[in-house]
C-alpha positions in Angstrom: 10.9 12.6 15.5 12.7 9.3 15.1 13.4 7.5 11.8 10.8 4.9 12.7 8.0 7.4 12.4 9.3 8.2 8.9 9.2 4.5 8.0 5.7 4.2 9.5 4.5 7.2 7.4 6.0 5.7 4.3 4.2 2.4 4.9 0.9 4.3 5.5 1.2 6.6 2.4 2.2 3.8 0.1 -0.7 1.6 1.4 -3.2 4.4 0.9 -2.0 5.1 -2.6 -2.1 1.4 -3.5 -5.6 1.0 -2.0 -6.9 4.1 -3.7 -5.4 3.0 -7.1 -7.1 -0.3 -6.9 -10.5 1.1 -5.8 -10.6 4.0 -8.2 -8.9 2.1 -11.1 -6.3 4.8 -11.7 -5.0 4.4 -15.2 -1.7 6.1 -14.6 -0.9 3.7 -11.7 -1.6 0.6 -13.7 0.3 1.8 -16.8 3.4 2.5 -14.8 6.4 0.4 -15.6 6.6 -1.1 -12.1 3.1 -2.5 -12.3 3.5 -4.0 -15.8 4.9 -7.3 -14.5 1.7 -8.0 -12.5 -0.5 -6.7 -15.3 1.0 -9.0 -17.9 0.8 -12.1 -15.8 -2.6 -11.8 -14.2 -4.6 -9.1 -16.0 -5.9 -5.8 -14.7 -8.8 -7.0 -12.5 -6.5 -9.4 -10.6 -3.8 -6.7 -10.4 -6.4 -4.3 -8.8 -7.2 -7.0 -6.3 -3.5 -7.6 -5.6 -2.8 -3.9 -5.1 -5.9 -3.5 -2.9 -4.7 -6.3 -0.6 -1.2 -5.0 -0.7 -2.4 -1.5 0.3 -4.4 -2.9 3.3 -1.4 -5.0 4.4 0.9 -1.9 4.2 -1.5 0.2 6.2 -1.9 -2.6 8.7 1.9 -2.9 9.1 2.1 0.9 9.8 -0.6 0.6 12.5 1.1 -2.5 14.0 4.5 -0.8 14.1 3.0 2.3 15.7 1.3 0.3 18.4 4.5 -1.7 19.1 6.6 1.4 19.4 4.2 3.5 21.5 2.7 0.7 23.5 -0.8 2.1 23.1 -3.5 1.9 20.5 -4.4 5.6 20.8 
């Protein structure tokens, strides 16, 4: 297993967590220190939208990298 699969997995897991946090409105996620910058500037509802889009983008990147490396969609 090459290091590129580790990076793909990291992108996928991070994307899934960000998407689930935005959909399920996880309080612990939005009270974390790393999310406070977004929360202070745009509010919680826009932060949820931002992290939902970010999660989808990260999962899309993981899929794209997988397809590029393996050369197949399956």
